All heavy atoms as TSV, in Angstrom:
chain	resi	resn	atom	element	x	y	z
A	1	MET	N	N	82.242	-24.724	-125.791
A	1	MET	CA	C	83.351	-25.618	-125.563
A	1	MET	C	C	82.994	-26.616	-124.469
A	1	MET	O	O	83.337	-27.787	-124.585
A	1	MET	CB	C	84.558	-24.760	-125.185
A	1	MET	CG	C	85.873	-25.339	-125.444
A	1	MET	SD	S	86.207	-25.745	-127.142
A	1	MET	CE	C	87.825	-26.313	-126.938
A	2	LEU	N	N	82.296	-26.147	-123.453
A	2	LEU	CA	C	81.923	-27.033	-122.356
A	2	LEU	C	C	81.023	-28.163	-122.836
A	2	LEU	O	O	81.191	-29.315	-122.437
A	2	LEU	CB	C	81.247	-26.237	-121.239
A	2	LEU	CG	C	80.858	-27.024	-119.986
A	2	LEU	CD1	C	82.074	-27.700	-119.379
A	2	LEU	CD2	C	80.217	-26.108	-118.988
A	3	LEU	N	N	80.086	-27.855	-123.706
A	3	LEU	CA	C	79.193	-28.888	-124.230
A	3	LEU	C	C	79.989	-29.919	-125.039
A	3	LEU	O	O	79.741	-31.130	-124.928
A	3	LEU	CB	C	78.104	-28.254	-125.086
A	3	LEU	CG	C	77.024	-29.193	-125.599
A	3	LEU	CD1	C	76.335	-29.936	-124.459
A	3	LEU	CD2	C	75.996	-28.398	-126.383
A	4	ASN	N	N	80.947	-29.467	-125.814
A	4	ASN	CA	C	81.793	-30.396	-126.563
A	4	ASN	C	C	82.641	-31.246	-125.627
A	4	ASN	O	O	82.819	-32.438	-125.866
A	4	ASN	CB	C	82.692	-29.637	-127.540
A	4	ASN	CG	C	81.922	-29.175	-128.738
A	4	ASN	OD1	O	81.528	-29.965	-129.563
A	4	ASN	ND2	N	81.683	-27.885	-128.814
A	5	TYR	N	N	83.145	-30.658	-124.579
A	5	TYR	CA	C	83.933	-31.425	-123.619
A	5	TYR	C	C	83.062	-32.470	-122.930
A	5	TYR	O	O	83.473	-33.627	-122.765
A	5	TYR	CB	C	84.594	-30.509	-122.582
A	5	TYR	CG	C	85.292	-31.294	-121.504
A	5	TYR	CD1	C	86.382	-32.093	-121.814
A	5	TYR	CD2	C	84.842	-31.267	-120.197
A	5	TYR	CE1	C	87.014	-32.846	-120.839
A	5	TYR	CE2	C	85.472	-32.009	-119.219
A	5	TYR	CZ	C	86.556	-32.797	-119.535
A	5	TYR	OH	O	87.167	-33.547	-118.573
A	6	SER	N	N	81.869	-32.081	-122.545
A	6	SER	CA	C	80.943	-33.022	-121.903
A	6	SER	C	C	80.660	-34.220	-122.816
A	6	SER	O	O	80.688	-35.375	-122.376
A	6	SER	CB	C	79.644	-32.306	-121.541
A	6	SER	OG	O	78.719	-33.216	-121.006
A	7	THR	N	N	80.425	-33.940	-124.084
A	7	THR	CA	C	80.156	-35.016	-125.039
A	7	THR	C	C	81.399	-35.875	-125.243
A	7	THR	O	O	81.308	-37.104	-125.344
A	7	THR	CB	C	79.671	-34.434	-126.374
A	7	THR	OG1	O	78.556	-33.594	-126.110
A	7	THR	CG2	C	79.252	-35.531	-127.333
A	8	TYR	N	N	82.559	-35.255	-125.265
A	8	TYR	CA	C	83.826	-35.984	-125.385
A	8	TYR	C	C	83.977	-36.975	-124.230
A	8	TYR	O	O	84.292	-38.153	-124.456
A	8	TYR	CB	C	84.983	-34.980	-125.405
A	8	TYR	CG	C	86.344	-35.561	-125.178
A	8	TYR	CD1	C	87.018	-36.227	-126.194
A	8	TYR	CD2	C	86.977	-35.430	-123.947
A	8	TYR	CE1	C	88.287	-36.756	-125.993
A	8	TYR	CE2	C	88.239	-35.948	-123.723
A	8	TYR	CZ	C	88.885	-36.615	-124.746
A	8	TYR	OH	O	90.143	-37.135	-124.532
A	9	ILE	N	N	83.733	-36.521	-123.020
A	9	ILE	CA	C	83.850	-37.391	-121.842
A	9	ILE	C	C	82.843	-38.533	-121.919
A	9	ILE	O	O	83.172	-39.688	-121.643
A	9	ILE	CB	C	83.667	-36.582	-120.533
A	9	ILE	CG1	C	84.868	-35.670	-120.317
A	9	ILE	CG2	C	83.452	-37.489	-119.332
A	9	ILE	CD1	C	86.194	-36.414	-120.137
A	10	GLN	N	N	81.613	-38.218	-122.285
A	10	GLN	CA	C	80.600	-39.262	-122.403
A	10	GLN	C	C	80.982	-40.279	-123.481
A	10	GLN	O	O	80.757	-41.483	-123.307
A	10	GLN	CB	C	79.244	-38.636	-122.715
A	10	GLN	CG	C	78.693	-37.831	-121.550
A	10	GLN	CD	C	77.400	-37.156	-121.902
A	10	GLN	OE1	O	76.484	-37.797	-122.406
A	10	GLN	NE2	N	77.321	-35.851	-121.646
A	11	HIS	N	N	81.569	-39.805	-124.557
A	11	HIS	CA	C	82.019	-40.711	-125.615
A	11	HIS	C	C	83.142	-41.602	-125.110
A	11	HIS	O	O	83.152	-42.806	-125.361
A	11	HIS	CB	C	82.470	-39.897	-126.835
A	11	HIS	CG	C	82.954	-40.745	-127.948
A	11	HIS	ND1	N	84.289	-40.857	-128.261
A	11	HIS	CD2	C	82.287	-41.540	-128.830
A	11	HIS	CE1	C	84.421	-41.674	-129.283
A	11	HIS	NE2	N	83.225	-42.106	-129.647
A	12	LYS	N	N	84.097	-41.023	-124.399
A	12	LYS	CA	C	85.208	-41.807	-123.844
A	12	LYS	C	C	84.702	-42.884	-122.889
A	12	LYS	O	O	85.293	-43.949	-122.805
A	12	LYS	CB	C	86.199	-40.898	-123.103
A	12	LYS	CG	C	86.918	-39.895	-123.982
A	12	LYS	CD	C	87.911	-40.539	-124.893
A	12	LYS	CE	C	89.218	-40.680	-124.158
A	12	LYS	NZ	N	90.262	-41.253	-124.973
A	13	ARG	N	N	83.615	-42.607	-122.186
A	13	ARG	CA	C	83.036	-43.571	-121.245
A	13	ARG	C	C	82.017	-44.487	-121.917
A	13	ARG	O	O	81.333	-45.242	-121.252
A	13	ARG	CB	C	82.384	-42.824	-120.088
A	13	ARG	CG	C	83.397	-42.099	-119.237
A	13	ARG	CD	C	82.753	-41.357	-118.111
A	13	ARG	NE	N	83.763	-40.695	-117.311
A	13	ARG	CZ	C	83.502	-39.793	-116.400
A	13	ARG	NH1	N	82.255	-39.423	-116.159
A	13	ARG	NH2	N	84.473	-39.239	-115.713
A	14	GLU	N	N	81.932	-44.360	-123.240
A	14	GLU	CA	C	81.025	-45.166	-124.055
A	14	GLU	C	C	79.562	-44.963	-123.683
A	14	GLU	O	O	78.751	-45.883	-123.745
A	14	GLU	CB	C	81.427	-46.640	-124.010
A	14	GLU	CG	C	82.820	-46.875	-124.564
A	14	GLU	CD	C	83.247	-48.323	-124.558
A	14	GLU	OE1	O	82.477	-49.203	-124.122
A	14	GLU	OE2	O	84.384	-48.571	-124.992
A	15	LEU	N	N	79.223	-43.735	-123.309
A	15	LEU	CA	C	77.848	-43.385	-122.984
A	15	LEU	C	C	77.128	-42.758	-124.170
A	15	LEU	O	O	75.907	-42.670	-124.166
A	15	LEU	CB	C	77.806	-42.435	-121.781
A	15	LEU	CG	C	78.389	-43.010	-120.493
A	15	LEU	CD1	C	78.465	-41.926	-119.420
A	15	LEU	CD2	C	77.577	-44.197	-120.009
A	16	VAL	N	N	77.884	-42.297	-125.156
A	16	VAL	CA	C	77.314	-41.803	-126.407
A	16	VAL	C	C	78.048	-42.484	-127.558
A	16	VAL	O	O	79.229	-42.825	-127.454
A	16	VAL	CB	C	77.380	-40.263	-126.566
A	16	VAL	CG1	C	76.594	-39.559	-125.496
A	16	VAL	CG2	C	78.797	-39.768	-126.583
A	17	LYS	N	N	77.352	-42.670	-128.636
A	17	LYS	CA	C	77.912	-43.354	-129.796
A	17	LYS	C	C	78.879	-42.463	-130.557
A	17	LYS	O	O	78.872	-41.239	-130.404
A	17	LYS	CB	C	76.778	-43.798	-130.721
A	17	LYS	CG	C	75.888	-44.832	-130.102
A	17	LYS	CD	C	74.801	-45.254	-131.069
A	17	LYS	CE	C	73.924	-46.307	-130.423
A	17	LYS	NZ	N	72.935	-46.841	-131.345
A	18	ASP	N	N	79.678	-43.114	-131.403
A	18	ASP	CA	C	80.627	-42.394	-132.245
A	18	ASP	C	C	79.946	-41.307	-133.062
A	18	ASP	O	O	80.481	-40.214	-133.212
A	18	ASP	CB	C	81.348	-43.352	-133.202
A	18	ASP	CG	C	82.283	-44.315	-132.500
A	18	ASP	OD1	O	82.642	-44.078	-131.329
A	18	ASP	OD2	O	82.664	-45.313	-133.137
A	19	GLU	N	N	78.749	-41.619	-133.587
A	19	GLU	CA	C	78.037	-40.655	-134.433
A	19	GLU	C	C	77.701	-39.378	-133.678
A	19	GLU	O	O	77.723	-38.283	-134.242
A	19	GLU	CB	C	76.731	-41.251	-134.980
A	19	GLU	CG	C	76.896	-42.500	-135.804
A	19	GLU	CD	C	76.907	-43.765	-134.959
A	19	GLU	OE1	O	76.128	-43.887	-133.998
A	19	GLU	OE2	O	77.721	-44.642	-135.262
A	20	VAL	N	N	77.379	-39.517	-132.398
A	20	VAL	CA	C	77.048	-38.338	-131.588
A	20	VAL	C	C	78.297	-37.493	-131.375
A	20	VAL	O	O	78.281	-36.279	-131.578
A	20	VAL	CB	C	76.409	-38.748	-130.241
A	20	VAL	CG1	C	76.181	-37.537	-129.352
A	20	VAL	CG2	C	75.097	-39.497	-130.479
A	21	TRP	N	N	79.387	-38.134	-130.993
A	21	TRP	CA	C	80.633	-37.393	-130.803
A	21	TRP	C	C	81.065	-36.744	-132.109
A	21	TRP	O	O	81.482	-35.588	-132.138
A	21	TRP	CB	C	81.740	-38.287	-130.256
A	21	TRP	CG	C	83.098	-37.662	-130.377
A	21	TRP	CD1	C	84.161	-38.137	-131.060
A	21	TRP	CD2	C	83.531	-36.406	-129.824
A	21	TRP	NE1	N	85.224	-37.267	-130.968
A	21	TRP	CE2	C	84.864	-36.192	-130.205
A	21	TRP	CE3	C	82.924	-35.435	-129.037
A	21	TRP	CZ2	C	85.590	-35.061	-129.843
A	21	TRP	CZ3	C	83.656	-34.300	-128.675
A	21	TRP	CH2	C	84.965	-34.128	-129.065
A	22	ASP	N	N	80.961	-37.465	-133.210
A	22	ASP	CA	C	81.328	-36.898	-134.510
A	22	ASP	C	C	80.500	-35.661	-134.843
A	22	ASP	O	O	81.024	-34.678	-135.366
A	22	ASP	CB	C	81.186	-37.934	-135.622
A	22	ASP	CG	C	82.292	-38.976	-135.614
A	22	ASP	OD1	O	83.360	-38.712	-135.018
A	22	ASP	OD2	O	82.090	-40.046	-136.208
A	23	ALA	N	N	79.221	-35.705	-134.533
A	23	ALA	CA	C	78.356	-34.554	-134.800
A	23	ALA	C	C	78.808	-33.340	-133.985
A	23	ALA	O	O	78.903	-32.226	-134.518
A	23	ALA	CB	C	76.901	-34.884	-134.486
A	24	TYR	N	N	79.104	-33.545	-132.715
A	24	TYR	CA	C	79.572	-32.437	-131.878
A	24	TYR	C	C	80.940	-31.947	-132.350
A	24	TYR	O	O	81.185	-30.740	-132.407
A	24	TYR	CB	C	79.637	-32.853	-130.410
A	24	TYR	CG	C	78.318	-32.722	-129.713
A	24	TYR	CD1	C	77.390	-33.759	-129.724
A	24	TYR	CD2	C	77.973	-31.551	-129.051
A	24	TYR	CE1	C	76.168	-33.633	-129.095
A	24	TYR	CE2	C	76.753	-31.414	-128.405
A	24	TYR	CZ	C	75.858	-32.462	-128.434
A	24	TYR	OH	O	74.653	-32.324	-127.805
A	25	ALA	N	N	81.819	-32.876	-132.686
A	25	ALA	CA	C	83.150	-32.492	-133.146
A	25	ALA	C	C	83.067	-31.733	-134.471
A	25	ALA	O	O	83.783	-30.744	-134.670
A	25	ALA	CB	C	84.034	-33.727	-133.287
A	26	ASN	N	N	82.188	-32.172	-135.357
A	26	ASN	CA	C	82.026	-31.463	-136.630
A	26	ASN	C	C	81.490	-30.051	-136.408
A	26	ASN	O	O	81.914	-29.105	-137.078
A	26	ASN	CB	C	81.114	-32.244	-137.569
A	26	ASN	CG	C	81.770	-33.499	-138.087
A	26	ASN	OD1	O	82.992	-33.615	-138.107
A	26	ASN	ND2	N	80.964	-34.463	-138.484
A	27	ALA	N	N	80.568	-29.902	-135.478
A	27	ALA	CA	C	80.049	-28.570	-135.154
A	27	ALA	C	C	81.169	-27.699	-134.585
A	27	ALA	O	O	81.307	-26.526	-134.955
A	27	ALA	CB	C	78.895	-28.674	-134.166
A	28	LEU	N	N	81.982	-28.260	-133.720
A	28	LEU	CA	C	83.121	-27.528	-133.171
A	28	LEU	C	C	84.075	-27.120	-134.292
A	28	LEU	O	O	84.583	-26.000	-134.306
A	28	LEU	CB	C	83.852	-28.380	-132.140
A	28	LEU	CG	C	85.114	-27.789	-131.518
A	28	LEU	CD1	C	84.802	-26.493	-130.778
A	28	LEU	CD2	C	85.766	-28.805	-130.590
A	29	GLY	N	N	84.269	-28.014	-135.251
A	29	GLY	CA	C	85.173	-27.748	-136.362
A	29	GLY	C	C	84.774	-26.544	-137.193
A	29	GLY	O	O	85.617	-25.884	-137.787
A	30	ARG	N	N	83.491	-26.245	-137.222
A	30	ARG	CA	C	83.043	-25.075	-137.986
A	30	ARG	C	C	83.461	-23.771	-137.314
A	30	ARG	O	O	83.493	-22.727	-137.949
A	30	ARG	CB	C	81.520	-25.108	-138.144
A	30	ARG	CG	C	81.061	-26.166	-139.130
A	30	ARG	CD	C	79.604	-26.003	-139.507
A	30	ARG	NE	N	78.682	-26.170	-138.395
A	30	ARG	CZ	C	78.187	-27.340	-137.983
A	30	ARG	NH1	N	78.545	-28.448	-138.583
A	30	ARG	NH2	N	77.335	-27.392	-136.983
A	31	HIS	N	N	83.780	-23.830	-136.037
A	31	HIS	CA	C	84.096	-22.610	-135.293
A	31	HIS	C	C	85.536	-22.539	-134.792
A	31	HIS	O	O	86.009	-21.461	-134.452
A	31	HIS	CB	C	83.159	-22.490	-134.083
A	31	HIS	CG	C	81.724	-22.548	-134.449
A	31	HIS	ND1	N	81.075	-21.513	-135.097
A	31	HIS	CD2	C	80.804	-23.528	-134.288
A	31	HIS	CE1	C	79.815	-21.847	-135.303
A	31	HIS	NE2	N	79.625	-23.059	-134.833
A	32	VAL	N	N	86.198	-23.657	-134.734
A	32	VAL	CA	C	87.478	-23.751	-134.034
A	32	VAL	C	C	88.553	-22.803	-134.571
A	32	VAL	O	O	89.416	-22.363	-133.819
A	32	VAL	CB	C	87.964	-25.224	-134.001
A	32	VAL	CG1	C	88.551	-25.644	-135.324
A	32	VAL	CG2	C	88.933	-25.467	-132.879
A	33	THR	N	N	88.504	-22.450	-135.836
A	33	THR	CA	C	89.530	-21.568	-136.380
A	33	THR	C	C	89.074	-20.116	-136.540
A	33	THR	O	O	89.861	-19.278	-136.973
A	33	THR	CB	C	90.022	-22.088	-137.749
A	33	THR	OG1	O	88.905	-22.180	-138.635
A	33	THR	CG2	C	90.698	-23.440	-137.618
A	34	ALA	N	N	87.843	-19.833	-136.171
A	34	ALA	CA	C	87.366	-18.450	-136.233
A	34	ALA	C	C	88.169	-17.597	-135.253
A	34	ALA	O	O	88.417	-18.022	-134.125
A	34	ALA	CB	C	85.880	-18.388	-135.908
A	35	PRO	N	N	88.606	-16.402	-135.660
A	35	PRO	CA	C	89.468	-15.582	-134.805
A	35	PRO	C	C	88.926	-15.353	-133.392
A	35	PRO	O	O	89.646	-15.536	-132.421
A	35	PRO	CB	C	89.580	-14.264	-135.571
A	35	PRO	CG	C	89.369	-14.649	-136.989
A	35	PRO	CD	C	88.355	-15.766	-136.954
A	36	GLY	N	N	87.689	-14.967	-133.264
A	36	GLY	CA	C	87.133	-14.731	-131.927
A	36	GLY	C	C	87.089	-15.987	-131.087
A	36	GLY	O	O	87.392	-15.974	-129.893
A	37	PHE	N	N	86.738	-17.086	-131.725
A	37	PHE	CA	C	86.678	-18.363	-131.016
A	37	PHE	C	C	88.076	-18.790	-130.603
A	37	PHE	O	O	88.282	-19.273	-129.497
A	37	PHE	CB	C	86.027	-19.434	-131.904
A	37	PHE	CG	C	85.715	-20.706	-131.173
A	37	PHE	CD1	C	84.482	-20.878	-130.571
A	37	PHE	CD2	C	86.646	-21.717	-131.090
A	37	PHE	CE1	C	84.186	-22.049	-129.897
A	37	PHE	CE2	C	86.361	-22.890	-130.412
A	37	PHE	CZ	C	85.120	-23.058	-129.814
A	38	ALA	N	N	89.041	-18.601	-131.495
A	38	ALA	CA	C	90.420	-18.982	-131.194
A	38	ALA	C	C	90.957	-18.208	-129.986
A	38	ALA	O	O	91.643	-18.772	-129.133
A	38	ALA	CB	C	91.303	-18.762	-132.414
A	39	ILE	N	N	90.633	-16.936	-129.904
A	39	ILE	CA	C	91.071	-16.122	-128.766
A	39	ILE	C	C	90.429	-16.619	-127.477
A	39	ILE	O	O	91.098	-16.796	-126.461
A	39	ILE	CB	C	90.748	-14.630	-129.005
A	39	ILE	CG1	C	91.632	-14.082	-130.125
A	39	ILE	CG2	C	90.922	-13.815	-127.719
A	39	ILE	CD1	C	91.197	-12.729	-130.652
A	40	ALA	N	N	89.121	-16.851	-127.522
A	40	ALA	CA	C	88.417	-17.339	-126.334
A	40	ALA	C	C	88.943	-18.706	-125.921
A	40	ALA	O	O	89.179	-18.963	-124.739
A	40	ALA	CB	C	86.916	-17.407	-126.606
A	41	ARG	N	N	89.157	-19.582	-126.892
A	41	ARG	CA	C	89.661	-20.927	-126.605
A	41	ARG	C	C	91.035	-20.861	-125.948
A	41	ARG	O	O	91.321	-21.593	-125.000
A	41	ARG	CB	C	89.728	-21.722	-127.908
A	41	ARG	CG	C	90.080	-23.177	-127.704
A	41	ARG	CD	C	90.266	-23.895	-129.026
A	41	ARG	NE	N	91.422	-23.357	-129.724
A	41	ARG	CZ	C	91.398	-22.845	-130.940
A	41	ARG	NH1	N	90.293	-22.798	-131.627
A	41	ARG	NH2	N	92.499	-22.380	-131.494
A	42	GLU	N	N	91.870	-19.973	-126.432
A	42	GLU	CA	C	93.210	-19.819	-125.861
A	42	GLU	C	C	93.133	-19.427	-124.383
A	42	GLU	O	O	93.904	-19.905	-123.570
A	42	GLU	CB	C	93.990	-18.770	-126.657
A	42	GLU	CG	C	95.420	-18.609	-126.242
A	42	GLU	CD	C	96.281	-19.826	-126.506
A	42	GLU	OE1	O	95.980	-20.613	-127.422
A	42	GLU	OE2	O	97.274	-20.004	-125.767
A	43	ARG	N	N	92.173	-18.599	-124.049
A	43	ARG	CA	C	92.027	-18.129	-122.669
A	43	ARG	C	C	91.459	-19.186	-121.737
A	43	ARG	O	O	91.755	-19.194	-120.547
A	43	ARG	CB	C	91.148	-16.888	-122.631
A	43	ARG	CG	C	91.815	-15.692	-123.254
A	43	ARG	CD	C	90.959	-14.466	-123.174
A	43	ARG	NE	N	91.646	-13.354	-123.796
A	43	ARG	CZ	C	91.039	-12.269	-124.209
A	43	ARG	NH1	N	89.742	-12.126	-124.061
A	43	ARG	NH2	N	91.737	-11.304	-124.776
A	44	ILE	N	N	90.616	-20.071	-122.268
A	44	ILE	CA	C	89.946	-21.041	-121.391
A	44	ILE	C	C	90.548	-22.438	-121.447
A	44	ILE	O	O	90.153	-23.297	-120.664
A	44	ILE	CB	C	88.437	-21.135	-121.693
A	44	ILE	CG1	C	88.192	-21.692	-123.096
A	44	ILE	CG2	C	87.756	-19.802	-121.488
A	44	ILE	CD1	C	86.748	-22.027	-123.397
A	45	LYS	N	N	91.508	-22.666	-122.319
A	45	LYS	CA	C	92.025	-24.020	-122.514
A	45	LYS	C	C	92.593	-24.636	-121.237
A	45	LYS	O	O	92.513	-25.845	-121.067
A	45	LYS	CB	C	93.050	-24.065	-123.630
A	45	LYS	CG	C	94.383	-23.435	-123.292
A	45	LYS	CD	C	95.324	-23.518	-124.463
A	45	LYS	CE	C	96.665	-22.932	-124.099
A	45	LYS	NZ	N	97.554	-22.906	-125.245
A	46	VAL	N	N	93.095	-23.832	-120.338
A	46	VAL	CA	C	93.681	-24.378	-119.110
A	46	VAL	C	C	92.637	-25.073	-118.240
A	46	VAL	O	O	92.992	-25.874	-117.379
A	46	VAL	CB	C	94.409	-23.294	-118.285
A	46	VAL	CG1	C	95.581	-22.726	-119.068
A	46	VAL	CG2	C	93.462	-22.196	-117.852
A	47	GLY	N	N	91.375	-24.793	-118.488
A	47	GLY	CA	C	90.314	-25.438	-117.720
A	47	GLY	C	C	89.946	-26.820	-118.210
A	47	GLY	O	O	89.123	-27.496	-117.605
A	48	TYR	N	N	90.569	-27.254	-119.313
A	48	TYR	CA	C	90.243	-28.549	-119.913
A	48	TYR	C	C	91.450	-29.467	-119.863
A	48	TYR	O	O	92.586	-29.016	-120.021
A	48	TYR	CB	C	89.784	-28.362	-121.358
A	48	TYR	CG	C	88.492	-27.597	-121.438
A	48	TYR	CD1	C	88.494	-26.223	-121.650
A	48	TYR	CD2	C	87.276	-28.233	-121.254
A	48	TYR	CE1	C	87.306	-25.511	-121.690
A	48	TYR	CE2	C	86.082	-27.527	-121.297
A	48	TYR	CZ	C	86.109	-26.165	-121.518
A	48	TYR	OH	O	84.935	-25.458	-121.543
A	49	PRO	N	N	91.216	-30.762	-119.662
A	49	PRO	CA	C	92.329	-31.712	-119.596
A	49	PRO	C	C	93.138	-31.750	-120.898
A	49	PRO	O	O	92.621	-31.493	-121.981
A	49	PRO	CB	C	91.640	-33.063	-119.382
A	49	PRO	CG	C	90.279	-32.743	-118.896
A	49	PRO	CD	C	89.930	-31.403	-119.461
A	50	LYS	N	N	94.396	-32.096	-120.760
A	50	LYS	CA	C	95.293	-32.187	-121.917
A	50	LYS	C	C	94.747	-33.166	-122.956
A	50	LYS	O	O	94.914	-32.949	-124.151
A	50	LYS	CB	C	96.684	-32.635	-121.486
A	50	LYS	CG	C	97.358	-31.696	-120.515
A	50	LYS	CD	C	98.005	-30.576	-121.236
A	50	LYS	CE	C	98.824	-29.779	-120.233
A	50	LYS	NZ	N	98.982	-28.422	-120.598
A	51	SER	N	N	94.089	-34.234	-122.512
A	51	SER	CA	C	93.570	-35.226	-123.467
A	51	SER	C	C	92.530	-34.601	-124.395
A	51	SER	O	O	92.510	-34.887	-125.598
A	51	SER	CB	C	92.973	-36.426	-122.739
A	51	SER	OG	O	91.874	-36.034	-121.931
A	52	PHE	N	N	91.675	-33.739	-123.861
A	52	PHE	CA	C	90.674	-33.074	-124.689
A	52	PHE	C	C	91.340	-32.056	-125.608
A	52	PHE	O	O	91.035	-31.978	-126.795
A	52	PHE	CB	C	89.622	-32.394	-123.816
A	52	PHE	CG	C	88.574	-31.650	-124.599
A	52	PHE	CD1	C	87.723	-32.309	-125.464
A	52	PHE	CD2	C	88.425	-30.280	-124.455
A	52	PHE	CE1	C	86.751	-31.626	-126.192
A	52	PHE	CE2	C	87.453	-29.586	-125.163
A	52	PHE	CZ	C	86.618	-30.263	-126.031
A	53	GLN	N	N	92.279	-31.297	-125.079
A	53	GLN	CA	C	93.002	-30.330	-125.893
A	53	GLN	C	C	93.707	-31.028	-127.056
A	53	GLN	O	O	93.668	-30.558	-128.192
A	53	GLN	CB	C	94.028	-29.588	-125.044
A	53	GLN	CG	C	93.409	-28.686	-123.995
A	53	GLN	CD	C	94.463	-27.966	-123.194
A	53	GLN	OE1	O	95.483	-27.553	-123.723
A	53	GLN	NE2	N	94.228	-27.796	-121.911
A	54	LYS	N	N	94.325	-32.170	-126.765
A	54	LYS	CA	C	95.033	-32.920	-127.802
A	54	LYS	C	C	94.063	-33.473	-128.837
A	54	LYS	O	O	94.344	-33.440	-130.049
A	54	LYS	CB	C	95.844	-34.050	-127.187
A	54	LYS	CG	C	96.661	-34.826	-128.209
A	54	LYS	CD	C	97.550	-35.849	-127.537
A	54	LYS	CE	C	98.407	-36.644	-128.485
A	54	LYS	NZ	N	98.083	-36.719	-129.857
A	55	THR	N	N	92.921	-33.975	-128.407
A	55	THR	CA	C	91.926	-34.506	-129.338
A	55	THR	C	C	91.482	-33.434	-130.320
A	55	THR	O	O	91.421	-33.669	-131.528
A	55	THR	CB	C	90.713	-35.069	-128.573
A	55	THR	OG1	O	91.152	-36.179	-127.783
A	55	THR	CG2	C	89.612	-35.516	-129.510
A	56	VAL	N	N	91.184	-32.245	-129.813
A	56	VAL	CA	C	90.755	-31.145	-130.683
A	56	VAL	C	C	91.899	-30.741	-131.604
A	56	VAL	O	O	91.710	-30.564	-132.808
A	56	VAL	CB	C	90.240	-29.952	-129.856
A	56	VAL	CG1	C	89.953	-28.755	-130.741
A	56	VAL	CG2	C	88.998	-30.347	-129.074
A	57	SER	N	N	93.082	-30.629	-131.050
A	57	SER	CA	C	94.247	-30.247	-131.851
A	57	SER	C	C	94.524	-31.268	-132.950
A	57	SER	O	O	94.747	-30.902	-134.107
A	57	SER	CB	C	95.463	-30.111	-130.936
A	57	SER	OG	O	96.599	-29.757	-131.667
A	58	ASP	N	N	94.488	-32.545	-132.609
A	58	ASP	CA	C	94.747	-33.599	-133.592
A	58	ASP	C	C	93.685	-33.622	-134.688
A	58	ASP	O	O	93.984	-33.791	-135.856
A	58	ASP	CB	C	94.803	-34.971	-132.924
A	58	ASP	CG	C	96.036	-35.173	-132.078
A	58	ASP	OD1	O	96.959	-34.330	-132.130
A	58	ASP	OD2	O	96.065	-36.179	-131.334
A	59	ARG	N	N	92.438	-33.438	-134.286
A	59	ARG	CA	C	91.340	-33.529	-135.253
A	59	ARG	C	C	91.315	-32.349	-136.217
A	59	ARG	O	O	91.007	-32.500	-137.397
A	59	ARG	CB	C	90.018	-33.641	-134.521
A	59	ARG	CG	C	88.843	-33.838	-135.463
A	59	ARG	CD	C	87.627	-34.323	-134.746
A	59	ARG	NE	N	86.582	-34.612	-135.693
A	59	ARG	CZ	C	85.738	-35.597	-135.588
A	59	ARG	NH1	N	85.825	-36.422	-134.566
A	59	ARG	NH2	N	84.794	-35.785	-136.474
A	60	PHE	N	N	91.634	-31.157	-135.719
A	60	PHE	CA	C	91.483	-29.961	-136.537
A	60	PHE	C	C	92.798	-29.305	-136.924
A	60	PHE	O	O	92.803	-28.277	-137.593
A	60	PHE	CB	C	90.577	-28.952	-135.825
A	60	PHE	CG	C	89.227	-29.511	-135.526
A	60	PHE	CD1	C	88.851	-29.774	-134.228
A	60	PHE	CD2	C	88.349	-29.812	-136.544
A	60	PHE	CE1	C	87.613	-30.308	-133.950
A	60	PHE	CE2	C	87.100	-30.346	-136.285
A	60	PHE	CZ	C	86.736	-30.593	-134.979
A	61	GLY	N	N	93.897	-29.867	-136.473
A	61	GLY	CA	C	95.189	-29.319	-136.851
A	61	GLY	C	C	95.433	-27.941	-136.257
A	61	GLY	O	O	96.164	-27.145	-136.817
A	62	THR	N	N	94.799	-27.678	-135.124
A	62	THR	CA	C	95.002	-26.385	-134.466
A	62	THR	C	C	95.931	-26.597	-133.282
A	62	THR	O	O	95.994	-27.667	-132.718
A	62	THR	CB	C	93.674	-25.804	-133.961
A	62	THR	OG1	O	93.098	-26.732	-133.045
A	62	THR	CG2	C	92.732	-25.515	-135.097
A	63	SER	N	N	96.606	-25.569	-132.929
A	63	SER	CA	C	97.520	-25.644	-131.790
A	63	SER	C	C	96.824	-25.073	-130.569
A	63	SER	O	O	96.870	-23.881	-130.317
A	63	SER	CB	C	98.784	-24.860	-132.101
A	63	SER	OG	O	99.651	-24.907	-130.995
A	64	ILE	N	N	96.176	-25.945	-129.819
A	64	ILE	CA	C	95.521	-25.458	-128.606
A	64	ILE	C	C	96.105	-26.103	-127.359
A	64	ILE	O	O	95.662	-25.847	-126.274
A	64	ILE	CB	C	93.992	-25.670	-128.622
A	64	ILE	CG1	C	93.627	-27.137	-128.555
A	64	ILE	CG2	C	93.360	-24.971	-129.776
A	64	ILE	CD1	C	92.193	-27.384	-128.160
A	65	THR	N	N	97.089	-26.950	-127.514
A	65	THR	CA	C	97.690	-27.563	-126.341
A	65	THR	C	C	98.634	-26.581	-125.689
A	65	THR	O	O	99.256	-25.760	-126.343
A	65	THR	CB	C	98.436	-28.873	-126.713
A	65	THR	OG1	O	99.380	-28.566	-127.726
A	65	THR	CG2	C	97.485	-29.952	-127.171
A	66	ALA	N	N	98.723	-26.678	-124.377
A	66	ALA	CA	C	99.567	-25.746	-123.617
A	66	ALA	C	C	101.025	-26.044	-123.838
A	66	ALA	O	O	101.412	-27.088	-124.258
A	66	ALA	CB	C	99.221	-25.822	-122.141
């Protein structure tokens, strides 16, 4: 999750291209709904800004916002 957040921030600052962010987001999408990942994500979500939580939630239709 940290690596995806780092890439998200770099993308927001226009330091990485859309294709790079899309690749990381697509990789995250393969795991985001897995039960173990969902439990871990629920526990650590408070460590990430609401904007990142919303981006993941909007993209994958998951409820990870607080």
